[in-house]
C-alpha positions in Angstrom: -23.7 20.7 -0.1 -24.9 24.3 -0.5 -25.4 25.2 3.2 -26.9 28.6 2.4 -29.6 27.2 0.0 -33.2 26.8 1.3 -34.2 23.2 2.1 -37.2 21.7 0.4 -40.0 19.8 2.2 -39.0 16.6 0.4 -35.3 16.9 1.3 -36.3 17.3 5.0 -38.6 14.4 4.8 -35.9 12.1 3.4 -33.3 13.1 6.0 -35.9 12.8 8.8 -37.1 9.4 7.7 -33.5 8.1 7.4 -32.7 9.4 10.9 -35.8 7.8 12.5 -35.1 4.5 10.8 -31.5 4.5 12.1 -32.6 5.5 15.7 -35.5 3.1 15.8 -35.0 0.2 13.3 -38.6 -1.1 13.9 -39.8 2.1 12.3 -38.5 1.0 8.9 -41.1 -1.9 8.9 -44.0 0.5 9.3 -46.5 1.1 6.5 -45.1 3.8 4.2 -48.3 4.4 2.3 -48.3 8.0 1.1 -51.9 9.3 0.8 -51.0 12.8 -0.5 -52.2 13.9 -3.9 -49.8 14.4 -6.8 -47.3 11.7 -5.8 -46.3 11.8 -9.5 -44.3 14.8 -8.6 -42.2 12.8 -6.1 -39.5 10.2 -6.7 -39.8 6.7 -5.1 -37.5 7.6 -2.2 -39.5 10.7 -1.4 -42.9 8.9 -1.6 -41.7 6.3 0.9 -40.1 8.9 3.3 -43.2 11.1 3.2 -45.4 8.1 3.7 -43.5 7.0 6.7 -43.6 10.4 8.3 -47.2 10.7 7.5 -48.0 7.4 9.3 -46.0 8.6 12.3 -47.9 11.9 12.3 -44.7 13.9 12.0 -45.8 15.7 8.9 -49.1 16.8 7.5 -50.2 18.7 4.4 -52.8 21.2 3.3 -55.9 20.1 1.5 -54.4 16.7 0.7 -51.2 18.3 -0.7 -47.6 18.0 0.6 -45.9 20.4 -1.8 -42.6 18.4 -1.8 -40.7 21.0 -3.9 -41.7 23.9 -1.6 -39.2 25.4 0.8 -39.4 24.5 4.4 -40.3 27.3 6.8 -38.7 27.6 10.2 -42.0 26.8 11.9 -42.3 23.6 9.8 -38.8 22.6 10.6 -39.4 23.2 14.3 -42.5 21.0 14.2 -40.9 18.2 12.3 -37.8 18.3 14.5 -39.8 18.2 17.7 -42.2 15.5 16.6 -39.2 13.4 15.4 -37.6 13.6 18.8 -40.8 12.5 20.4 -40.9 9.5 18.1 -37.4 8.5 19.0 -38.0 8.8 22.8 
């Protein structure tokens, strides 16, 4: 579980996408097309989760990059968390 370890951007994307799909089952049927560059660095589950969050405008990237292996900052977490709550409501 490693509660003191930093969370990566892809880990947050997977957890958030699963949460949204559970809260709003219709969300699971949305287009999960991931338009970020370097999707080769992502596994299939990550590609789908990031694509879903991208379509819902919960996440963004920089210069077409998502940096899935990068650590999540507190500001990024706050943004993702807030936008996810807005999607659920």
